[in-house]
N, CA, C and O atoms as CSV, one atom per row, in Angstrom:
chain,resi,resn,atom,element,x,y,z
A,1,MET,N,N,-0.044,-53.726,18.038
A,1,MET,CA,C,0.997,-53.373,18.970
A,1,MET,C,C,1.695,-52.114,18.449
A,1,MET,O,O,2.020,-52.024,17.265
A,2,ASN,N,N,1.918,-51.163,19.323
A,2,ASN,CA,C,2.530,-49.898,18.941
A,2,ASN,C,C,3.716,-49.639,19.867
A,2,ASN,O,O,3.584,-48.933,20.867
A,3,GLN,N,N,4.872,-50.211,19.533
A,3,GLN,CA,C,6.101,-50.014,20.298
A,3,GLN,C,C,7.220,-49.655,19.343
A,3,GLN,O,O,7.434,-50.332,18.337
A,4,VAL,N,N,7.936,-48.581,19.664
A,4,VAL,CA,C,8.981,-48.092,18.777
A,4,VAL,C,C,10.239,-47.829,19.594
A,4,VAL,O,O,10.169,-47.282,20.695
A,5,SER,N,N,11.383,-48.220,19.054
A,5,SER,CA,C,12.688,-47.899,19.639
A,5,SER,C,C,13.539,-47.271,18.550
A,5,SER,O,O,13.636,-47.804,17.445
A,6,MET,N,N,14.156,-46.140,18.862
A,6,MET,CA,C,14.989,-45.440,17.886
A,6,MET,C,C,16.246,-44.920,18.566
A,6,MET,O,O,16.225,-44.532,19.734
A,7,VAL,N,N,17.327,-44.922,17.821
A,7,VAL,CA,C,18.577,-44.313,18.274
A,7,VAL,C,C,18.928,-43.231,17.269
A,7,VAL,O,O,18.934,-43.462,16.060
A,8,GLY,N,N,19.222,-42.046,17.788
A,8,GLY,CA,C,19.570,-40.947,16.901
A,8,GLY,C,C,20.083,-39.759,17.679
A,8,GLY,O,O,20.317,-39.834,18.885
A,9,ARG,N,N,20.253,-38.663,16.968
A,9,ARG,CA,C,20.782,-37.430,17.566
A,9,ARG,C,C,19.689,-36.380,17.668
A,9,ARG,O,O,18.843,-36.242,16.785
A,10,ILE,N,N,19.731,-35.642,18.779
A,10,ILE,CA,C,18.764,-34.564,19.019
A,10,ILE,C,C,19.079,-33.418,18.071
A,10,ILE,O,O,20.218,-32.955,18.011
A,11,VAL,N,N,18.086,-32.962,17.335
A,11,VAL,CA,C,18.301,-31.989,16.261
A,11,VAL,C,C,18.333,-30.546,16.757
A,11,VAL,O,O,19.153,-29.757,16.287
A,12,ARG,N,N,17.470,-30.190,17.685
A,12,ARG,CA,C,17.364,-28.787,18.129
A,12,ARG,C,C,17.822,-28.631,19.571
A,12,ARG,O,O,17.945,-29.607,20.310
A,13,GLU,N,N,18.073,-27.380,19.958
A,13,GLU,CA,C,18.369,-27.084,21.360
A,13,GLU,C,C,17.200,-27.555,22.218
A,13,GLU,O,O,16.049,-27.513,21.784
A,14,ILE,N,N,17.496,-28.003,23.432
A,14,ILE,CA,C,16.477,-28.494,24.354
A,14,ILE,C,C,15.732,-27.301,24.938
A,14,ILE,O,O,16.340,-26.382,25.486
A,15,GLU,N,N,14.411,-27.327,24.815
A,15,GLU,CA,C,13.585,-26.243,25.349
A,15,GLU,C,C,12.311,-26.828,25.941
A,15,GLU,O,O,11.467,-27.368,25.226
A,16,LEU,N,N,12.186,-26.711,27.265
A,16,LEU,CA,C,10.977,-27.177,27.948
A,16,LEU,C,C,9.911,-26.092,27.897
A,16,LEU,O,O,10.214,-24.899,27.902
A,17,ARG,N,N,8.658,-26.530,27.848
A,17,ARG,CA,C,7.536,-25.590,27.912
A,17,ARG,C,C,6.634,-25.986,29.073
A,17,ARG,O,O,6.297,-27.157,29.245
A,18,ASP,N,N,6.255,-25.001,29.856
A,18,ASP,CA,C,5.278,-25.204,30.924
A,18,ASP,C,C,3.923,-24.880,30.318
A,18,ASP,O,O,3.667,-23.738,29.938
A,19,ILE,N,N,3.050,-25.883,30.226
A,19,ILE,CA,C,1.752,-25.667,29.578
A,19,ILE,C,C,0.640,-25.419,30.595
A,19,ILE,O,O,-0.543,-25.485,30.262
A,20,GLY,N,N,1.027,-25.138,31.826
A,20,GLY,CA,C,0.053,-24.828,32.864
A,20,GLY,C,C,-0.200,-26.017,33.774
A,20,GLY,O,O,0.037,-27.170,33.415
A,21,GLU,N,N,-0.686,-25.699,34.954
A,21,GLU,CA,C,-0.984,-26.710,35.964
A,21,GLU,C,C,0.232,-27.575,36.277
A,21,GLU,O,O,0.091,-28.744,36.637
A,22,GLY,N,N,1.430,-26.999,36.139
A,22,GLY,CA,C,2.654,-27.715,36.466
A,22,GLY,C,C,3.077,-28.766,35.462
A,22,GLY,O,O,3.995,-29.537,35.741
A,23,LYS,N,N,2.441,-28.826,34.303
A,23,LYS,CA,C,2.803,-29.827,33.281
A,23,LYS,C,C,3.913,-29.275,32.386
A,23,LYS,O,O,3.838,-28.157,31.877
A,24,ILE,N,N,4.943,-30.103,32.215
A,24,ILE,CA,C,6.112,-29.749,31.410
A,24,ILE,C,C,6.158,-30.664,30.188
A,24,ILE,O,O,5.930,-31.869,30.288
A,25,VAL,N,N,6.460,-30.062,29.023
A,25,VAL,CA,C,6.572,-30.853,27.793
A,25,VAL,C,C,7.810,-30.414,27.020
A,25,VAL,O,O,8.207,-29.249,27.044
A,26,LEU,N,N,8.403,-31.384,26.337
A,26,LEU,CA,C,9.537,-31.143,25.454
A,26,LEU,C,C,9.171,-31.666,24.072
A,26,LEU,O,O,8.832,-32.840,23.917
A,27,ASN,N,N,9.239,-30.804,23.076
A,27,ASN,CA,C,9.049,-31.190,21.676
A,27,ASN,C,C,10.379,-30.984,20.969
A,27,ASN,O,O,11.002,-29.931,21.104
A,28,ASN,N,N,10.816,-31.988,20.213
A,28,ASN,CA,C,12.075,-31.881,19.504
A,28,ASN,C,C,12.034,-32.849,18.330
A,28,ASN,O,O,10.984,-33.409,18.015
A,29,VAL,N,N,13.174,-33.045,17.689
A,29,VAL,CA,C,13.278,-33.925,16.529
A,29,VAL,C,C,14.496,-34.813,16.716
A,29,VAL,O,O,15.539,-34.356,17.183
A,30,LEU,N,N,14.362,-36.092,16.347
A,30,LEU,CA,C,15.451,-37.058,16.407
A,30,LEU,C,C,15.908,-37.370,14.985
A,30,LEU,O,O,15.097,-37.755,14.142
A,31,ALA,N,N,17.210,-37.204,14.713
A,31,ALA,CA,C,17.783,-37.574,13.410
A,31,ALA,C,C,18.259,-39.011,13.503
A,31,ALA,O,O,19.203,-39.314,14.232
A,32,VAL,N,N,17.603,-39.897,12.762
A,32,VAL,CA,C,17.925,-41.325,12.774
A,32,VAL,C,C,18.638,-41.654,11.468
A,32,VAL,O,O,18.065,-41.536,10.385
A,33,GLN,N,N,19.901,-42.071,11.588
A,33,GLN,CA,C,20.728,-42.336,10.423
A,33,GLN,C,C,20.190,-43.523,9.630
A,33,GLN,O,O,19.787,-44.537,10.200
A,34,LYS,N,N,20.192,-43.377,8.303
A,34,LYS,CA,C,19.789,-44.472,7.421
A,34,LYS,C,C,20.944,-45.442,7.255
A,34,LYS,O,O,22.093,-45.101,7.533
A,35,ASN,N,N,20.639,-46.657,6.801
A,35,ASN,CA,C,21.644,-47.715,6.701
A,35,ASN,C,C,22.455,-47.679,5.411
A,35,ASN,O,O,23.198,-48.621,5.132
A,36,TYR,N,N,22.335,-46.638,4.633
A,36,TYR,CA,C,23.067,-46.602,3.368
A,36,TYR,C,C,23.615,-45.198,3.124
A,36,TYR,O,O,23.164,-44.223,3.725
A,37,ARG,N,N,24.577,-45.123,2.246
A,37,ARG,CA,C,25.182,-43.845,1.866
A,37,ARG,C,C,24.724,-43.464,0.455
A,37,ARG,O,O,24.396,-44.321,-0.366
A,38,THR,N,N,24.713,-42.175,0.207
A,38,THR,CA,C,24.438,-41.671,-1.130
A,38,THR,C,C,25.644,-40.837,-1.574
A,38,THR,O,O,26.636,-40.746,-0.852
A,39,ASP,N,N,25.558,-40.241,-2.743
A,39,ASP,CA,C,26.630,-39.362,-3.211
A,39,ASP,C,C,26.804,-38.159,-2.292
A,39,ASP,O,O,27.858,-37.521,-2.287
A,40,HIS,N,N,25.768,-37.851,-1.514
A,40,HIS,CA,C,25.795,-36.696,-0.614
A,40,HIS,C,C,26.185,-37.101,0.803
A,40,HIS,O,O,26.110,-36.273,1.711
A,41,GLY,N,N,26.595,-38.335,1.018
A,41,GLY,CA,C,26.982,-38.819,2.342
A,41,GLY,C,C,25.868,-39.625,2.985
A,41,GLY,O,O,24.984,-40.145,2.305
A,42,VAL,N,N,25.926,-39.721,4.301
A,42,VAL,CA,C,24.928,-40.472,5.050
A,42,VAL,C,C,23.669,-39.621,5.189
A,42,VAL,O,O,23.740,-38.430,5.490
A,43,GLU,N,N,22.525,-40.246,4.967
A,43,GLU,CA,C,21.255,-39.537,5.103
A,43,GLU,C,C,20.571,-39.954,6.396
A,43,GLU,O,O,20.954,-40.939,7.028
A,44,ALA,N,N,19.552,-39.190,6.779
A,44,ALA,CA,C,18.834,-39.478,8.023
A,44,ALA,C,C,17.350,-39.203,7.835
A,44,ALA,O,O,16.946,-38.410,6.985
A,45,ASP,N,N,16.553,-39.878,8.649
A,45,ASP,CA,C,15.138,-39.552,8.779
A,45,ASP,C,C,15.009,-38.649,10.000
A,45,ASP,O,O,15.739,-38.815,10.976
A,46,PHE,N,N,14.093,-37.704,9.950
A,46,PHE,CA,C,13.892,-36.761,11.042
A,46,PHE,C,C,12.519,-37.022,11.658
A,46,PHE,O,O,11.486,-36.776,11.037
A,47,ILE,N,N,12.532,-37.524,12.892
A,47,ILE,CA,C,11.322,-37.978,13.570
A,47,ILE,C,C,10.989,-37.024,14.713
A,47,ILE,O,O,11.767,-36.906,15.660
A,48,PRO,N,N,9.838,-36.338,14.641
A,48,PRO,CA,C,9.427,-35.490,15.766
A,48,PRO,C,C,9.127,-36.365,16.989
A,48,PRO,O,O,8.583,-37.462,16.861
A,49,PHE,N,N,9.490,-35.860,18.175
A,49,PHE,CA,C,9.167,-36.597,19.391
A,49,PHE,C,C,8.680,-35.662,20.487
A,49,PHE,O,O,8.982,-34.469,20.493
A,50,VAL,N,N,7.913,-36.238,21.423
A,50,VAL,CA,C,7.327,-35.503,22.542
A,50,VAL,C,C,7.669,-36.255,23.824
A,50,VAL,O,O,7.537,-37.477,23.892
A,51,VAL,N,N,8.113,-35.511,24.843
A,51,VAL,CA,C,8.431,-36.091,26.144
A,51,VAL,C,C,7.759,-35.234,27.208
A,51,VAL,O,O,7.796,-34.006,27.136
A,52,TRP,N,N,7.145,-35.880,28.194
A,52,TRP,CA,C,6.411,-35.179,29.244
A,52,TRP,C,C,7.101,-35.299,30.594
A,52,TRP,O,O,7.819,-36.263,30.862
A,53,GLU,N,N,6.870,-34.307,31.433
A,53,GLU,CA,C,7.172,-34.299,32.866
A,53,GLU,C,C,8.625,-34.630,33.188
A,53,GLU,O,O,9.537,-34.042,32.607
A,54,LYS,N,N,8.846,-35.560,34.103
A,54,LYS,CA,C,10.175,-35.850,34.650
A,54,LYS,C,C,11.161,-36.274,33.561
A,54,LYS,O,O,12.326,-35.879,33.601
A,55,ARG,N,N,10.714,-37.067,32.594
A,55,ARG,CA,C,11.625,-37.487,31.523
A,55,ARG,C,C,12.099,-36.284,30.714
A,55,ARG,O,O,13.258,-36.222,30.304
A,56,ALA,N,N,11.206,-35.337,30.489
A,56,ALA,CA,C,11.584,-34.112,29.774
A,56,ALA,C,C,12.630,-33.335,30.568
A,56,ALA,O,O,13.592,-32.820,29.997
A,57,GLU,N,N,12.444,-33.252,31.873
A,57,GLU,CA,C,13.407,-32.551,32.721
A,57,GLU,C,C,14.761,-33.252,32.726
A,57,GLU,O,O,15.799,-32.591,32.755
A,58,LEU,N,N,14.761,-34.590,32.699
A,58,LEU,CA,C,16.015,-35.341,32.646
A,58,LEU,C,C,16.756,-35.095,31.335
A,58,LEU,O,O,17.977,-34.939,31.333
A,59,ILE,N,N,16.028,-35.059,30.224
A,59,ILE,CA,C,16.660,-34.778,28.933
A,59,ILE,C,C,17.267,-33.378,28.944
A,59,ILE,O,O,18.373,-33.176,28.442
A,60,GLU,N,N,16.550,-32.415,29.511
A,60,GLU,CA,C,17.086,-31.053,29.585
A,60,GLU,C,C,18.370,-31.026,30.416
A,60,GLU,O,O,19.316,-30.314,30.079
A,61,GLU,N,N,18.400,-31.796,31.494
A,61,GLU,CA,C,19.560,-31.806,32.392
A,61,GLU,C,C,20.766,-32.500,31.773
A,61,GLU,O,O,21.892,-32.035,31.944
A,62,TYR,N,N,20.557,-33.597,31.061
A,62,TYR,CA,C,21.663,-34.436,30.620
A,62,TYR,C,C,21.991,-34.353,29.132
A,62,TYR,O,O,23.003,-34.911,28.710
A,63,CYS,N,N,21.187,-33.687,28.333
A,63,CYS,CA,C,21.399,-33.701,26.882
A,63,CYS,C,C,21.512,-32.304,26.299
A,63,CYS,O,O,21.047,-31.319,26.874
A,64,ASN,N,N,22.140,-32.258,25.149
A,64,ASN,CA,C,22.253,-31.040,24.350
A,64,ASN,C,C,21.945,-31.383,22.901
A,64,ASN,O,O,21.849,-32.554,22.531
A,65,LYS,N,N,21.794,-30.356,22.098
A,65,LYS,CA,C,21.637,-30.539,20.659
A,65,LYS,C,C,22.807,-31.375,20.142
A,65,LYS,O,O,23.959,-31.111,20.487
A,66,GLY,N,N,22.515,-32.387,19.311
A,66,GLY,CA,C,23.533,-33.234,18.724
A,66,GLY,C,C,23.865,-34.479,19.516
A,66,GLY,O,O,24.585,-35.346,19.022
A,67,ASP,N,N,23.354,-34.591,20.745
A,67,ASP,CA,C,23.656,-35.766,21.563
A,67,ASP,C,C,22.935,-37.008,21.046
A,67,ASP,O,O,21.829,-36.931,20.513
A,68,LEU,N,N,23.593,-38.156,21.219
A,68,LEU,CA,C,23.047,-39.446,20.818
A,68,LEU,C,C,22.201,-40.005,21.954
A,68,LEU,O,O,22.673,-40.114,23.086
A,69,VAL,N,N,20.946,-40.361,21.654
A,69,VAL,CA,C,20.035,-40.921,22.655
A,69,VAL,C,C,19.248,-42.073,22.048
A,69,VAL,O,O,19.077,-42.162,20.832
A,70,GLY,N,N,18.778,-42.945,22.919
A,70,GLY,CA,C,17.833,-43.983,22.531
A,70,GLY,C,C,16.472,-43.606,23.093
A,70,GLY,O,O,16.352,-43.319,24.284
A,71,LEU,N,N,15.458,-43.605,22.260
A,71,LEU,CA,C,14.100,-43.261,22.692
A,71,LEU,C,C,13.180,-44.444,22.432
A,71,LEU,O,O,13.208,-45.041,21.356
A,72,MET,N,N,12.373,-44.774,23.418
A,72,MET,CA,C,11.379,-45.824,23.283
A,72,MET,C,C,10.013,-45.229,23.591
A,72,MET,O,O,9.880,-44.352,24.444
A,73,GLY,N,N,9.007,-45.716,22.888
A,73,GLY,CA,C,7.654,-45.221,23.121
A,73,GLY,C,C,6.708,-45.743,22.070
A,73,GLY,O,O,6.840,-46.872,21.596
A,74,LYS,N,N,5.740,-44.900,21.705
A,74,LYS,CA,C,4.769,-45.293,20.683
A,74,LYS,C,C,4.557,-44.136,19.718
A,74,LYS,O,O,4.725,-42.967,20.067
A,75,MET,N,N,4.185,-44.494,18.501
A,75,MET,CA,C,3.861,-43.467,17.508
A,75,MET,C,C,2.423,-43.024,17.724
A,75,MET,O,O,1.540,-43.834,18.005
A,76,GLN,N,N,2.209,-41.725,17.587
A,76,GLN,CA,C,0.850,-41.199,17.701
A,76,GLN,C,C,0.625,-40.193,16.585
A,76,GLN,O,O,1.565,-39.575,16.085
A,77,SER,N,N,-0.624,-40.040,16.207
A,77,SER,CA,C,-0.973,-39.032,15.207
A,77,SER,C,C,-1.987,-38.082,15.821
A,77,SER,O,O,-2.776,-38.456,16.690
A,78,ARG,N,N,-1.945,-36.848,15.346
A,78,ARG,CA,C,-2.894,-35.837,15.813
A,78,ARG,C,C,-3.072,-34.801,14.709
A,78,ARG,O,O,-2.290,-34.743,13.760
A,79,THR,N,N,-4.088,-34.005,14.847
A,79,THR,CA,C,-4.338,-32.924,13.896
A,79,THR,C,C,-4.611,-31.637,14.662
A,79,THR,O,O,-5.025,-31.656,15.821
A,80,TYR,N,N,-4.369,-30.522,13.984
A,80,TYR,CA,C,-4.740,-29.217,14.532
A,80,TYR,C,C,-4.972,-28.263,13.372
A,80,TYR,O,O,-4.571,-28.537,12.241
A,81,LYS,N,N,-5.616,-27.152,13.655
A,81,LYS,CA,C,-5.851,-26.110,12.650
A,81,LYS,C,C,-4.774,-25.052,12.792
A,81,LYS,O,O,-4.526,-24.560,13.892
A,82,ASN,N,N,-4.125,-24.694,11.672
A,82,ASN,CA,C,-3.119,-23.642,11.721
A,82,ASN,C,C,-3.785,-22.272,11.599
A,82,ASN,O,O,-5.012,-22.173,11.597
A,83,ASN,N,N,-2.980,-21.226,11.499
A,83,ASN,CA,C,-3.521,-19.853,11.447
A,83,ASN,C,C,-4.363,-19.579,10.208
A,83,ASN,O,O,-5.180,-18.658,10.202
A,84,GLU,N,N,-4.168,-20.377,9.158
A,84,GLU,CA,C,-4.957,-20.229,7.925
A,84,GLU,C,C,-6.161,-21.159,7.917
A,84,GLU,O,O,-6.795,-21.345,6.878
A,85,SER,N,N,-6.483,-21.745,9.070
A,85,SER,CA,C,-7.604,-22.682,9.243
A,85,SER,C,C,-7.455,-23.953,8.414
A,85,SER,O,O,-8.445,-24.609,8.090
A,86,GLU,N,N,-6.214,-24.297,8.071
A,86,GLU,CA,C,-5.948,-25.542,7.369
A,86,GLU,C,C,-5.666,-26.631,8.402
A,86,GLU,O,O,-5.064,-26.366,9.443
A,87,THR,N,N,-6.097,-27.840,8.113
A,87,THR,CA,C,-5.832,-28.955,9.004
A,87,THR,C,C,-4.417,-29.460,8.776
A,87,THR,O,O,-4.033,-29.759,7.645
A,88,VAL,N,N,-3.643,-29.554,9.848
A,88,VAL,CA,C,-2.268,-30.043,9.803
A,88,VAL,C,C,-2.241,-31.402,10.494
A,88,VAL,O,O,-2.738,-31.552,11.611
A,89,TYR,N,N,-1.656,-32.393,9.818
A,89,TYR,CA,C,-1.539,-33.743,10.360
A,89,TYR,C,C,-0.117,-33.954,10.867
A,89,TYR,O,O,0.847,-33.624,10.175
A,90,VAL,N,N,0.015,-34.498,12.064
A,90,VAL,CA,C,1.315,-34.709,12.685
A,90,VAL,C,C,1.422,-36.165,13.144
A,90,VAL,O,O,0.503,-36.698,13.766
A,91,VAL,N,N,2.545,-36.795,12.834
A,91,VAL,CA,C,2.867,-38.117,13.380
A,91,VAL,C,C,4.154,-37.928,14.173
A,91,VAL,O,O,5.128,-37.380,13.658
A,92,GLU,N,N,4.159,-38.385,15.436
A,92,GLU,CA,C,5.301,-38.156,16.307
A,92,GLU,C,C,5.486,-39.331,17.258
A,92,GLU,O,O,4.571,-40.125,17.477
A,93,LEU,N,N,6.691,-39.424,17.820
A,93,LEU,CA,C,7.018,-40.445,18.803
A,93,LEU,C,C,6.700,-39.904,20.191
A,93,LEU,O,O,7.266,-38.895,20.610
A,94,LEU,N,N,5.808,-40.562,20.898
A,94,LEU,CA,C,5.503,-40.227,22.283
A,94,LEU,C,C,6.425,-41.077,23.154
A,94,LEU,O,O,6.255,-42.292,23.249
A,95,VAL,N,N,7.398,-40.431,23.786
A,95,VAL,CA,C,8.484,-41.123,24.484
A,95,VAL,C,C,8.057,-41.527,25.891
A,95,VAL,O,O,7.496,-40.724,26.636
A,96,ASN,N,N,8.334,-42.797,26.247
A,96,ASN,CA,C,8.102,-43.223,27.622
A,96,ASN,C,C,9.363,-43.784,28.273
A,96,ASN,O,O,9.342,-44.144,29.450
A,97,GLU,N,N,10.473,-43.863,27.512
A,97,GLU,CA,C,11.742,-44.285,28.090
A,97,GLU,C,C,12.886,-43.658,27.306
A,97,GLU,O,O,12.829,-43.553,26.081
A,98,VAL,N,N,13.932,-43.240,28.028
A,98,VAL,CA,C,15.083,-42.587,27.417
A,98,VAL,C,C,16.352,-43.311,27.860
A,98,VAL,O,O,16.511,-43.648,29.033
A,99,GLN,N,N,17.249,-43.543,26.910
A,99,GLN,CA,C,18.570,-44.084,27.211
A,99,GLN,C,C,19.599,-43.045,26.785
A,99,GLN,O,O,19.641,-42.644,25.622
A,100,PHE,N,N,20.424,-42.611,27.728
A,100,PHE,CA,C,21.472,-41.641,27.431
A,100,PHE,C,C,22.687,-42.424,26.933
A,100,PHE,O,O,23.233,-43.249,27.665
A,101,LEU,N,N,23.109,-42.175,25.705
A,101,LEU,CA,C,24.122,-43.004,25.069
A,101,LEU,C,C,25.493,-42.360,24.988
A,101,LEU,O,O,26.395,-42.908,24.355
A,102,GLN,N,N,25.664,-41.209,25.618
A,102,GLN,CA,C,26.983,-40.613,25.699
A,102,GLN,C,C,27.102,-39.900,27.027
A,102,GLN,O,O,26.091,-39.507,27.610
A,103,PRO,N,N,28.326,-39.723,27.521
A,103,PRO,CA,C,28.497,-39.108,28.845
A,103,PRO,C,C,28.053,-37.650,28.862
A,103,PRO,O,O,28.085,-36.954,27.848
A,104,LYS,N,N,27.639,-37.216,30.045
A,104,LYS,CA,C,27.231,-35.808,30.221
A,104,LYS,C,C,28.443,-34.916,30.047
A,104,LYS,O,O,29.534,-35.227,30.524
A,105,LYS,N,N,28.236,-33.791,29.352
A,105,LYS,CA,C,29.330,-32.856,29.101
A,105,LYS,C,C,29.528,-31.942,30.283
A,105,LYS,O,O,30.408,-31.082,30.258
């Protein structure tokens, strides 16, 4: 079973990309606060996430960098070759549901 739910803050400015044929994608990072404090304060894990089509457009409309959201979906892994022909491994959250946890500004 591959089901994940996370609550955190959007790390980067929202930027949609049109990848052709009318397909829209949003790539960003979710900062998920850890349950403990260190000498440096509260720490977080940074989880890359991907949102497609209408959900991506809704996030662009209702969210900004730093907003608190709940994301549900599944973890996926993929690889690609970078400019130096090295294989890069990526693990990310593929979002299929979004919960807006603060009012629209």
